[in-house]
C-alpha positions in Angstrom: 29.7 -0.8 -41.5 28.0 2.6 -41.3 26.3 1.5 -38.0 29.6 0.4 -36.5 31.3 3.6 -37.4 28.4 5.6 -36.0 28.6 3.6 -32.7 32.3 3.9 -32.0 33.2 7.2 -33.5 30.0 9.1 -34.6 31.2 9.0 -38.2 28.7 8.6 -41.0 30.7 6.6 -43.5 31.0 3.1 -44.8 34.7 2.5 -44.1 36.0 -0.7 -42.4 37.5 1.2 -39.4 34.6 0.5 -37.1 34.7 -3.2 -38.0 38.3 -3.5 -37.1 37.7 -1.8 -33.8 34.6 -3.9 -32.8 36.0 -7.3 -33.7 39.0 -7.1 -31.4 36.9 -5.4 -28.7 34.3 -8.2 -28.8 37.0 -10.9 -28.9 38.6 -9.3 -25.8 35.3 -9.1 -23.9 34.5 -12.7 -24.9 37.8 -13.9 -23.5 37.4 -12.0 -20.3 33.9 -13.4 -19.8 35.2 -17.0 -20.5 38.1 -16.6 -18.1 35.9 -15.0 -15.4 33.0 -17.5 -15.6 34.4 -20.2 -13.4 35.1 -17.6 -10.7 31.7 -16.0 -10.9 29.9 -19.3 -11.0 31.8 -20.6 -8.0 31.2 -17.3 -6.0 27.8 -16.3 -7.3 26.7 -15.0 -4.0 29.7 -12.7 -3.8 29.0 -11.4 -7.2 25.4 -10.8 -6.2 26.4 -8.9 -3.1 28.9 -6.8 -5.0 26.4 -6.0 -7.7 23.8 -5.1 -5.1 26.2 -2.8 -3.4 27.0 -1.1 -6.7 23.5 -0.6 -8.1 21.0 -0.9 -5.2 21.3 2.8 -4.3 20.6 3.8 -7.9 17.7 1.4 -8.1 16.4 2.8 -4.8 16.3 6.2 -6.4 14.3 4.7 -9.3 11.7 3.3 -6.8 10.9 6.8 -5.7 9.3 7.3 -9.1 5.5 6.9 -8.6 4.2 5.7 -12.1 0.8 6.9 -13.0 0.7 6.4 -16.8 -1.9 4.0 -18.2 -2.8 2.5 -21.5 -6.2 2.0 -23.3 -8.5 -0.9 -23.7 -7.4 -1.3 -27.3 -3.8 -2.0 -26.0 -4.8 -5.0 -24.0 -2.9 -8.1 -25.1 -4.9 -11.1 -26.4 -2.9 -13.4 -24.3 -0.8 -12.9 -21.1 1.9 -15.5 -20.7 1.7 -17.2 -17.2 4.9 -17.8 -15.3 5.7 -19.5 -12.0 5.1 -22.9 -10.3 1.4 -23.4 -9.6 0.2 -24.0 -6.0 -0.1 -27.7 -5.3 -1.3 -27.9 -1.7 -4.5 -29.5 -0.5 -5.3 -26.2 1.2 -5.2 -24.3 -2.1 -7.1 -27.0 -4.0 -9.9 -26.7 -1.4 -10.0 -22.9 -1.8 -10.3 -23.3 -5.6 -13.1 -25.9 -5.2 -15.3 -23.5 -3.1 -14.6 -20.5 -5.3 -12.3 -19.0 -2.7 -15.2 -18.4 -0.3 -13.0 -19.7 2.5 -10.0 -17.6 1.5 -8.6 -15.3 4.2 -5.8 -12.9 3.7 -3.7 -12.3 6.8 -2.0 -9.0 7.1 0.3 -8.6 10.1 3.7 -8.2 11.5 4.8 -4.7 12.5 1.4 -3.1 12.2 -0.9 -1.4 14.7 -4.0 -3.3 13.5 -3.5 -6.8 12.1 -6.4 -7.9 9.9 -7.8 -11.1 8.3 -9.7 -10.3 5.1 -12.1 -12.4 3.1 -12.7 -11.9 -0.6 -15.9 -10.1 0.4 -13.9 -7.9 2.7 -11.5 -7.0 0.0 -14.2 -6.3 -2.6 -15.8 -4.0 0.0 -12.7 -1.8 0.2 -12.0 1.0 -2.2 -11.4 -0.3 -5.7 -9.3 1.0 -8.6 -8.7 -0.2 -12.1 -5.6 0.3 -14.3 -4.4 -0.8 -17.7 -0.6 -1.3 -17.5 2.2 -3.2 -19.1 3.7 -6.2 -17.4 7.4 -6.6 -17.9 9.1 -10.0 -17.4 12.8 -10.4 -16.6 12.8 -12.9 -19.4 12.2 -10.1 -21.9 8.6 -10.4 -22.8 5.8 -8.0 -21.9 2.0 -7.9 -22.0 -0.8 -5.4 -21.3 -3.8 -6.2 -19.1 -6.5 -4.3 -17.2 -6.3 -4.9 -13.4 -8.9 -4.2 -10.8 -8.4 -4.5 -7.0 -7.6 -2.8 -3.7 -4.9 -0.1 -3.7 -2.1 -1.0 -1.3 -2.5 2.5 0.1 -5.8 1.4 1.4 -4.2 -1.7 3.1 -1.6 0.6 4.6 -4.3 2.9 6.0 -6.2 -0.1 7.3 -3.3 -1.8 9.2 -1.1 1.2 9.9 2.5 -0.1 9.8 4.6 0.9 12.8 7.6 3.3 12.5 9.9 0.2 12.6 8.3 -1.4 9.5 10.5 -0.9 6.5 9.4 -3.8 4.2 6.3 -5.6 3.1 6.7 -9.4 2.6 4.3 -11.1 0.3 3.9 -14.9 0.8 2.5 -17.1 -2.0 0.5 -20.3 -1.7 2.9 -21.6 -4.3 6.4 -23.0 -3.9 9.3 -21.8 -6.0 10.9 -23.9 -8.7 13.5 -25.4 -6.3 11.1 -26.1 -3.5 10.2 -23.9 -0.5 7.5 -21.2 -0.3 7.7 -18.4 -2.9 7.9 -14.9 -1.4 9.1 -11.5 -2.2 10.0 -8.3 -0.4 9.1 -4.7 -1.2 9.9 -1.4 0.4 7.1 0.4 2.3 7.6 3.3 -0.2 6.8 1.1 -3.1 3.6 0.0 -1.4 2.4 3.6 -1.3 2.6 4.2 -5.1 -0.6 5.0 -6.9 -0.6 1.9 -9.1 0.4 -0.6 -6.5 -2.5 -2.9 -5.7 -3.8 -6.3 -4.7 -5.6 -7.3 -7.9 -8.6 -9.6 -7.9 -9.7 -8.8 -11.4 -8.0 -9.2 -14.8 -9.6 -7.8 -17.9 -12.9 -7.4 -16.2 -13.2 -10.9 -14.8 -11.9 -12.5 -11.6 -8.2 -13.2 -11.9 -7.8 -16.8 -13.1 -5.9 -19.4 -11.1 -3.4 -19.5 -13.8 -2.6 -15.8 -13.3 -2.6 -15.7 -9.6 -6.1 -16.1 -8.1 -7.6 -15.1 -5.8 -5.3 -12.1 -5.5 -2.0 -11.1 -6.9 0.3 -8.1 -6.3 0.6 -5.4 -9.0 3.6 -3.1 -8.4 3.9 -1.4 -11.8 7.5 0.0 -11.4 9.0 -3.5 -10.8 9.7 -6.5 -13.0 7.1 -9.3 -13.0 8.8 -11.8 -10.6 8.4 -9.2 -7.8 4.6 -9.3 -8.2 3.7 -12.3 -6.1 0.8 -14.4 -7.4 -1.6 -16.5 -5.2 -1.0 -14.2 -2.2 -1.6 -16.1 1.1 -0.3 -13.5 3.6 1.4 -10.1 3.9 3.9 -9.4 6.7 5.4 -6.0 7.6 9.0 -6.3 8.9 12.0 -4.2 9.7 14.5 -6.5 8.0 14.5 -9.5 5.8 17.8 -11.1 6.7 16.1 -14.0 8.5 13.6 -14.7 5.7 14.6 -17.5 3.3 18.2 -17.2 2.5 18.0 -13.5 3.5 18.3 -11.8 0.1 14.8 -10.4 -0.2 12.8 -13.0 -2.2 12.7 -16.5 -3.6 14.4 -15.6 -6.9 16.9 -13.4 -5.1 17.8 -16.4 -2.9 17.9 -19.0 -5.6 18.7 -17.1 -8.9 20.9 -14.4 -7.3 18.7 -11.5 -8.4 18.8 -8.2 -6.7 15.8 -7.5 -4.4 15.3 -4.1 -6.1 14.2 -4.5 -9.8 12.6 -1.2 -10.9 12.0 -0.8 -14.6 
């Protein structure tokens, strides 16, 4: 009762007044939710678009934040939960079989210098390491040490044109409902200090389970935005013609917003 009173009136006492405010309020909210559910389920895309229009500008401001904070080796989680549908193609199986010696990352689109990079090429570029927390939209988190190529280095290498506004990351894996998994990020997010193409996790090569041979780390976003098993990167001026046009696989199928800063 004390907590309820503090929440609704800032009063530190044990009376029942807060209880009798909260019960009707929660009942009303539950009724509204129950009545609205058939409408929101039937028009989920409209709800997504309205929600995006309402919060995307605020989330866009949050993406300007360039996180630099890191944790310590002692903070590393003993286990990092893997999510996502594993790649199932013959092409990917062949890459795994030869230790990714035949892997080639294609980076193109609206860039001055398209490139095709092998794992040796990637390891030959500038490397950074970071210990950061991974936040999943499902509510769990985990800490790992990542090593790889800063996306700033990739930007310097390919030089996106003035028209390029987004970077699209394509996975070797399909999404849960079929079709290639992909996700879209703003160019600004790609220039942040802790955004990288990671090929190491906790001092060892990233495992296939966690996204080998490379996976995106974009530390100011939720985990589903960090594409695993990266096959290609494309710089574009718009994403309306990609997938269902909402900025990513989960955005297309689960009605998420394409901006998910934490």
